N, C-alpha and C positions, 0 to 999 in steps of 0.2 A: 881683101876681104871686105865685104861692103857693112858699112853698119849701116840699121835701116832706123829709123825713129819709129814709136808706137803710134800709130792713127789715133787723134785727137778725138773720135768716136767712141773710144775705148773706156772701161772703169780705169778710173785711176786706182782703185784700191778694190781688194775683195772685202765684201762685206763677210763677217764673221755667221753663221749659221743660226736660228736661237733654238734653243733646248741644250739637251747632254750630247757628249760626244757619244757615238756607237761604239768606239776603239781610239786605240794610238798605235801611233809610230813615228819613227825617226828614219829620215833620209840624209844620206852624207855621200860624199864621194860621188857628185853629180855631174853629167857631162851629159851638156845641149850642144845638138847639131841639126842644123835646119837648110834646108835644100826649097829653090822654090821649082813648080813644076806647074805646068800647063794644067786649067782646070780642066780640061776634058779628058785628062789620064786619070783624075781623083775621084771625078763626081758621080762615075757610074759603079766605083765603090761605097758610096754612102748609102744608110738605110733610105729608107720612100722618107720624106717630112722633113729630113735634112738637106741644107744647100750649102754650099760651101764659103766662107768665111773670108774672102779674097783680099789683097792690099797689092793695089796698083797693077789689078789683072790677071795677078798672079797666086796659084795656090802654094799654102807651103806643106813642107813635110818633112818632118822632124822626128830624130832619134834622141832617147835621151834613155843613160846609162846612169843607172844611182845605185845605192845599197841599202837596205831596210834593216833597222833593226827596232828592237823594242816591240813589235808586231803583235799585237792584244786587241781583245775584246776590251768592253769596259771594266767589267767584273773578275777579272783576272790577271792572272800574271804575265809575264811572259816564258812561252814555253821552250827549255834549251832545245834546239834541233830543228824547229820551225817557225821561229820567231827573228830571226836572224838570216835573211837572202839577199841574192842577189835579183835586180830586177831589169829590163830591156821594155821599154815601151817603143810603138812607131805609133804616129798622132798627127791628125793633120786639125785644122781651126775650121770651126761650124756656125753657123744659126740653125735655129730652128724659129718657128715664127713666133712672136709677143714673148719671146726670151733673150738674156744677153746672149753674147757669143759665146761658145765651148769647144771645147775640146773632144773629138772621137779617135776612141784608139783602135 
């Protein structure tokens, strides 16, 4: 296993958005697994305008598995049968001009 330190040009903490939330949810039982991959393998899959956010010349692809519960719009209660489910994400890290680094799913 290789431990990787967070690059110093990344925001230390996320800023909370202004305004009221659109909805609510809870994540639990998370698993984050990441692999390095050649940028030439990932870059063609990105939409126009996004570029890969690499670290030490490598792109990163992550597999994220988790359980979501209490998923609901702001003014509604959770609905049995649809407000709780498992989710799987495949992601890579990107940049968009004049914005902070982001995640592309």
